[in-house]
C-alpha positions in Angstrom: 140.9 133.6 112.4 144.4 133.3 110.7 147.1 135.8 111.3 150.0 136.5 108.8 153.0 137.4 110.0 154.8 139.9 107.8 158.4 139.6 108.1 159.2 142.8 106.8 160.8 145.1 109.3 161.8 148.7 108.7 165.4 149.3 108.0 167.2 152.2 108.2 168.5 153.1 104.6 172.2 153.5 105.2 172.9 156.3 102.7 175.8 158.6 103.7 175.2 162.4 103.5 177.5 164.2 101.1 179.0 167.6 102.3 179.9 170.6 99.9 182.6 172.8 100.6 182.5 176.7 99.3 184.4 179.5 99.9 182.9 183.1 100.8 183.4 185.5 97.7 183.9 188.6 100.2 186.0 187.4 103.0 187.6 184.5 101.9 185.9 182.4 104.6 185.4 178.5 104.1 182.3 176.7 105.2 180.3 173.4 104.4 177.1 172.5 103.7 175.1 169.5 103.4 172.9 170.7 100.2 174.3 171.9 97.1 174.4 175.2 96.3 172.2 176.6 92.9 174.3 179.9 92.9 178.1 178.8 94.7 179.2 182.4 93.4 176.5 184.1 95.5 177.3 182.2 98.9 178.6 184.7 101.3 179.5 184.0 105.2 177.6 185.6 107.8 180.2 187.7 108.5 180.1 189.2 105.2 176.0 189.4 105.1 176.2 191.4 108.2 179.1 194.0 106.5 176.8 194.2 103.8 173.7 194.7 105.8 174.4 196.2 109.1 170.9 197.2 109.3 169.8 193.9 109.1 172.0 192.8 112.3 169.7 192.3 115.3 172.2 190.3 117.2 172.8 190.9 120.9 175.5 193.5 121.9 177.5 190.6 123.2 177.7 188.4 120.4 178.6 191.6 117.9 181.5 192.6 120.4 182.7 189.0 120.2 182.7 188.7 116.3 184.7 192.1 116.6 187.5 191.0 119.1 187.6 187.4 117.1 188.3 189.3 113.7 190.9 191.9 115.3 188.7 195.0 114.3 188.7 197.8 116.6 185.2 199.0 118.2 184.4 202.6 118.6 185.0 202.7 122.3 188.5 201.2 121.8 189.1 203.8 119.0 188.0 206.5 121.7 190.4 205.3 124.4 193.1 205.1 122.2 193.1 208.6 121.2 192.6 209.9 124.6 195.7 207.8 125.7 197.7 209.4 123.2 196.9 213.2 124.5 
């Protein structure tokens, strides 16, 4: 019985991943993705998506408050507190 050695070794392809940069058409927020978009004009950020579809916002309340605080918007509770302080 003769065993032949195969000198072929699986080699990792050394290809570079191309990143594409896009800008949200609503908020102007810049982001990058690894795949090329078919319709770059239709891309929106996560924040813009939830602004357009508030009924689809299933994030926990803590995340919603964090996003509001980062964007500088006031919450309903903060608005009520400011009105009470003014009286």
